[in-house]
C-alpha positions as CSV (number, residue, x, y, z in Angstrom):
1,M,121.8,87.0,41.2
2,A,120.0,84.7,39.4
3,I,116.5,86.5,40.1
4,H,114.7,84.3,37.6
5,K,115.8,80.9,38.7
6,R,113.3,78.3,40.9
7,G,114.6,75.9,43.2
8,R,117.3,73.6,41.6
9,Q,116.3,73.2,37.9
10,S,113.7,75.7,36.8
11,F,113.4,79.2,35.8
12,V,110.6,81.3,35.1
13,L,110.5,83.6,31.6
14,P,109.8,87.4,32.7
15,Q,108.7,88.4,29.0
16,L,107.0,85.1,27.8
17,P,108.7,84.2,24.4
18,V,105.9,84.0,21.5
19,I,106.2,80.4,19.8
20,R,104.9,82.3,16.5
21,N,104.5,79.7,13.6
22,W,105.7,76.5,13.0
23,A,106.2,73.6,10.3
24,S,106.5,70.0,10.0
25,V,108.2,68.0,7.2
26,A,107.3,63.7,7.8
27,G,108.3,60.7,6.2
28,K,105.8,58.0,4.6
29,K,105.2,55.8,7.2
30,E,104.2,58.7,9.6
31,S,102.1,60.4,7.1
32,E,100.4,57.0,7.1
33,G,99.4,57.4,11.0
34,P,96.6,59.6,13.0
35,L,98.4,62.8,12.8
36,A,99.1,62.9,9.4
37,H,96.7,66.0,8.5
38,T,98.7,67.9,11.2
39,F,101.9,67.5,9.2
40,D,102.7,70.5,6.6
41,I,104.8,68.8,4.2
42,T,104.5,64.6,4.0
43,S,106.6,62.7,1.1
44,Q,106.3,59.2,-0.3
45,D,109.9,59.2,-1.4
46,T,112.2,58.0,2.0
47,Y,115.2,59.6,-0.2
48,F,113.1,63.6,-0.6
49,G,114.8,63.4,-3.9
50,E,118.7,62.9,-2.7
51,K,121.1,60.0,-3.2
52,T,121.7,59.2,0.6
53,W,119.4,58.6,3.6
54,E,121.8,61.2,5.4
55,Q,121.2,63.6,2.8
56,A,117.9,63.3,2.9
57,E,118.0,64.3,6.7
58,K,119.2,67.6,5.3
59,K,116.9,68.0,2.9
60,M,114.0,67.4,5.6
61,Q,115.3,70.5,7.8
62,Q,116.0,72.7,4.1
63,M,112.1,72.2,3.8
64,A,111.1,72.9,7.6
65,L,112.9,75.8,7.6
66,H,111.7,77.0,4.0
67,K,108.1,76.3,4.9
68,L,108.8,77.7,8.4
69,A,109.7,81.2,6.4
70,E,106.5,81.0,4.3
71,K,104.1,80.6,6.8
72,A,105.7,83.4,8.5
73,G,105.7,85.7,5.8
74,M,109.4,86.2,6.0
75,K,112.4,85.4,4.5
76,K,115.0,82.6,5.5
77,G,117.7,85.5,6.1
78,E,115.7,87.2,8.7
79,F,116.0,84.6,10.9
80,E,118.6,85.6,13.6
81,L,119.5,82.5,15.0
82,V,118.8,78.7,14.2
83,L,119.3,76.5,17.0
84,S,119.5,72.9,15.8
85,G,120.7,69.0,15.8
86,D,119.9,65.9,14.8
87,L,121.2,62.3,15.8
88,L,123.9,62.0,12.8
89,N,127.2,62.2,13.9
90,Q,128.7,65.7,14.1
91,C,124.9,66.7,13.6
92,I,125.7,66.8,9.8
93,G,121.9,67.1,9.2
94,S,121.8,70.5,10.6
95,S,124.9,72.5,9.9
96,F,124.7,70.9,6.1
97,S,121.1,72.1,5.9
98,L,122.2,75.8,6.9
99,R,125.5,75.5,4.4
100,N,126.1,79.3,2.7
101,T,122.6,80.7,4.2
102,G,124.1,83.4,6.1
103,I,122.3,82.4,9.1
104,P,124.1,82.3,12.3
105,H,123.7,78.9,14.0
106,L,124.3,77.2,17.2
107,G,124.7,73.6,17.0
108,L,123.0,71.1,19.5
109,Y,123.1,67.5,20.9
110,G,120.6,66.6,23.1
111,A,120.1,63.1,21.3
112,C,116.2,62.7,21.0
113,S,115.4,65.8,23.3
114,T,116.9,68.1,20.8
115,M,113.8,69.7,20.0
116,T,112.9,70.5,24.1
117,E,116.4,71.5,24.6
118,S,116.3,74.0,21.3
119,L,113.2,75.7,22.7
120,L,114.5,76.1,25.8
121,L,117.5,77.9,24.6
122,A,115.5,79.7,22.4
123,S,113.0,81.0,24.9
124,V,116.3,82.3,26.9
125,M,117.5,83.9,24.1
126,V,114.6,85.6,23.0
127,G,113.3,86.2,26.9
128,G,116.1,88.0,28.0
129,G,116.2,90.3,25.4
130,F,119.5,89.0,23.2
131,A,117.5,88.3,20.1
132,D,113.7,88.6,18.5
133,K,113.7,85.8,16.1
134,V,115.2,82.7,16.9
135,V,114.4,79.0,15.1
136,A,114.4,75.7,16.8
137,Q,114.7,72.8,14.9
138,T,115.6,69.2,14.6
139,S,115.3,66.4,12.5
140,S,115.8,62.1,12.5
141,H,115.5,60.0,9.6
142,F,114.6,56.1,10.3
143,A,117.1,54.3,7.8
144,S,120.3,56.5,8.8
145,S,119.5,56.1,12.5
146,E,119.8,52.4,12.3
147,R,122.6,52.5,9.9
148,Q,124.6,54.3,12.3
149,Y,122.7,53.3,15.8
150,R,122.2,49.6,15.3
151,F,122.3,47.3,12.1
152,P,122.7,48.1,8.3
153,L,119.2,47.7,6.8
154,G,120.1,44.9,4.4
155,Y,121.0,42.9,7.5
156,G,117.5,42.0,8.0
157,G,118.0,41.8,11.6
158,Q,114.9,40.7,13.7
159,R,113.7,43.7,15.5
160,T,112.7,43.2,19.5
161,P,109.5,43.7,21.2
162,T,111.0,46.6,23.2
163,S,112.4,48.4,19.7
164,Q,111.1,51.5,18.7
165,W,110.8,52.9,15.1
166,T,112.9,56.2,14.4
167,V,110.8,58.9,13.0
168,T,111.5,60.2,9.8
169,G,110.6,63.8,10.2
170,S,111.8,67.6,10.8
171,G,110.0,70.2,12.9
172,A,110.8,74.2,13.3
173,A,109.3,76.5,15.5
174,L,109.8,80.2,15.3
175,I,110.5,81.6,18.8
176,C,109.8,85.5,19.1
177,S,109.7,88.4,21.5
178,S,106.3,89.7,20.3
179,G,103.2,88.6,18.2
180,T,100.5,85.8,18.5
181,G,100.5,82.4,19.5
182,P,101.5,79.8,22.1
183,R,103.7,81.0,24.9
184,I,106.6,79.6,26.7
185,E,106.5,80.3,30.3
186,C,109.2,78.6,32.2
187,C,111.7,75.7,31.7
188,T,113.1,73.0,33.9
189,L,116.6,72.0,32.8
190,G,117.1,68.1,33.2
191,T,119.9,65.7,34.7
192,V,122.0,63.1,33.1
193,T,120.4,59.9,34.7
194,D,121.8,56.3,34.4
195,L,120.5,53.1,35.9
196,G,122.4,50.9,34.0
197,I,120.2,49.8,30.9
198,K,122.5,48.3,28.6
199,D,120.4,47.7,25.9
200,A,120.3,49.6,22.4
201,N,116.9,48.3,21.5
202,N,115.2,49.7,24.9
203,M,115.4,53.1,24.5
204,G,112.2,53.8,26.5
205,A,113.5,52.2,29.9
206,A,116.5,54.0,29.5
207,M,115.2,57.2,29.3
208,A,112.0,56.8,31.7
209,P,114.2,57.4,34.8
210,A,115.3,60.7,33.5
211,A,111.8,61.8,32.4
212,F,110.7,61.1,35.6
213,E,113.3,62.9,37.6
214,T,113.1,66.2,35.2
215,I,109.0,66.2,35.9
216,R,109.7,65.8,39.3
217,A,111.8,68.6,39.6
218,H,109.6,70.9,37.6
219,M,106.5,70.2,40.0
220,Q,108.9,70.9,43.2
221,D,110.9,73.7,41.8
222,L,107.6,75.8,40.7
223,N,105.2,74.3,43.4
224,R,103.1,72.7,40.9
225,T,101.2,69.6,40.5
226,P,99.7,67.6,37.3
227,E,96.5,68.9,37.8
228,D,98.2,72.2,36.6
229,F,98.4,71.1,32.9
230,D,96.1,69.6,30.4
231,L,98.9,67.0,29.4
232,I,102.3,65.9,30.5
233,V,103.9,65.0,27.2
234,T,107.1,63.2,27.4
235,G,109.1,63.1,23.6
236,D,109.7,59.4,22.9
237,L,109.3,56.9,25.3
238,G,107.2,54.8,23.8
239,Q,104.8,52.4,25.2
240,L,106.9,50.5,27.5
241,G,108.6,53.8,28.6
242,K,105.4,55.5,29.3
243,E,104.5,52.6,31.3
244,L,107.4,52.6,33.5
245,L,107.4,56.5,34.0
246,L,103.5,55.7,35.4
247,E,104.9,53.1,37.7
248,L,107.7,55.5,38.6
249,G,105.4,58.1,39.3
250,R,103.0,55.8,41.0
251,R,105.7,54.5,43.7
252,N,107.0,58.2,44.5
253,H,103.5,59.4,45.3
254,L,103.4,61.6,41.8
255,P,100.4,60.0,39.9
256,L,100.6,61.0,36.1
257,G,97.8,59.0,34.9
258,G,95.1,60.9,33.0
259,K,97.5,63.6,32.3
260,L,100.6,61.7,30.7
261,A,100.7,61.7,26.7
262,D,103.8,60.4,24.6
263,C,104.8,61.4,21.1
264,G,105.8,58.1,20.2
265,T,102.7,56.8,20.9
266,L,100.8,59.5,19.6
267,V,102.5,59.5,16.1
268,F,101.7,55.9,14.8
269,D,99.0,53.7,15.0
270,N,100.4,50.8,16.7
271,T,97.2,48.6,15.9
272,T,97.8,49.1,12.3
273,Q,101.4,50.3,11.8
274,D,104.4,47.7,12.7
275,V,106.1,49.9,14.8
276,H,106.4,47.7,17.9
277,A,106.8,49.9,21.3
278,G,106.1,53.0,19.3
279,G,108.0,56.1,17.5
280,S,111.3,57.4,18.4
281,G,114.2,59.6,17.4
282,C,114.3,63.5,17.7
283,G,111.6,63.9,14.9
284,C,109.3,61.9,17.2
285,S,108.5,64.8,19.0
286,A,109.5,67.4,16.4
287,I,106.5,66.9,14.3
288,T,104.3,66.2,16.7
289,L,105.0,69.5,18.7
290,C,105.2,71.3,15.2
291,G,101.8,70.0,13.8
292,Y,99.4,68.4,16.5
293,L,100.3,70.2,19.8
294,L,100.9,73.5,19.1
295,N,97.6,73.8,16.9
296,Q,96.2,72.2,19.7
297,L,97.3,74.9,21.9
298,N,96.5,77.8,19.4
299,E,93.2,76.7,18.9
300,G,92.8,76.9,22.6
301,K,92.0,73.2,22.9
302,L,94.8,72.6,24.9
303,R,95.3,75.4,27.6
304,R,98.8,74.3,29.2
305,I,101.2,71.4,28.7
306,L,104.5,70.5,29.8
307,F,106.7,69.6,26.8
308,C,109.3,67.2,28.4
309,G,112.2,66.1,25.8
310,T,113.4,62.7,26.5
311,G,117.1,61.8,24.8
312,A,119.2,58.7,25.4
313,L,122.7,59.5,25.3
314,L,124.4,56.7,24.0
315,S,126.6,56.1,20.8
316,P,127.9,53.4,18.6
317,T,131.0,53.3,20.5
318,S,129.5,53.4,23.6
319,T,126.9,50.0,22.8
320,Q,130.0,48.3,21.2
321,Q,132.1,48.7,24.7
322,G,129.0,47.4,26.6
323,L,128.4,50.7,28.5
324,P,124.9,51.4,30.0
325,I,123.0,53.9,28.3
326,P,122.1,57.4,30.1
327,G,119.2,59.3,29.7
328,V,118.1,62.9,29.5
329,C,115.0,65.1,29.8
330,H,114.5,68.6,29.4
331,A,110.9,70.2,30.3
332,V,109.3,73.3,28.6
333,S,105.7,74.7,29.7
334,I,104.3,76.2,27.2
335,I,100.5,77.8,27.5
336,T,97.8,78.5,24.6
337,G,97.9,82.1,23.4
338,R,94.4,82.7,23.8
339,D,93.1,84.4,26.7
């Protein structure tokens, strides 16, 4: 019997897992943004000392994991499991970063929702008594993503007003069965939602419907309202997607105004940094969470947030074939560790 399930898509955790430590690595443009002071490591070198952008993404994950172990006072070999993924084909950033470490690994792909997906699964592993120390991690890189999904950077293609800037960064969080820190109390699994958006330069419009469906499901399944949260934080809708989500809320009698924030609008300063509609990518929500948001929760400045990772489930092949872009969103409710 699924005694911890609530409604159709949600579940509560009987033993609340603790996010004991977290670490973030960010690139040059991110280090010039308003959240720069919350990142553990920043680099002015987009290659991170490697020969290719894809290898740079591998290096970012290695750096984030090393920093996480350092902050936790552990050796990396003490991590029982790493749940991680990225945007590269076959998730090579994640798998290559863990080669020959001896750390058990489950590779994930949820597009830009991967940070929330990994947190959700880690909380189930720890809350269910299957492990005590699980790492949730992801990354993205502006240049590797542009090369894979859109045009080579050397092509010099003009960016549309709806386009977003893929964040160069990696975030890692250690979820434990004991200790101090913010706690994960419940989660909502998303459904794949497709309203026919085909423009690969308008991710916000593709993902906003999925975000709304998950937020609505969370409220219905757990008998909550937006007023129960200090913030409802989406992963990377950007400015346009955020406005669309607010409009969906208004039309469906679920007003989110005053509670809604988006990592894609937090990580950059759109008045001084030319990022068009905002930030995107797995690293967008990862470094915002594993820097600014968890710090705020740990200090008691935020009491409860609904962290909603959003992902556009496209591939180069599906885009070239003219197929629409499905979206998905998963949600994790995180509360402060302070009484």
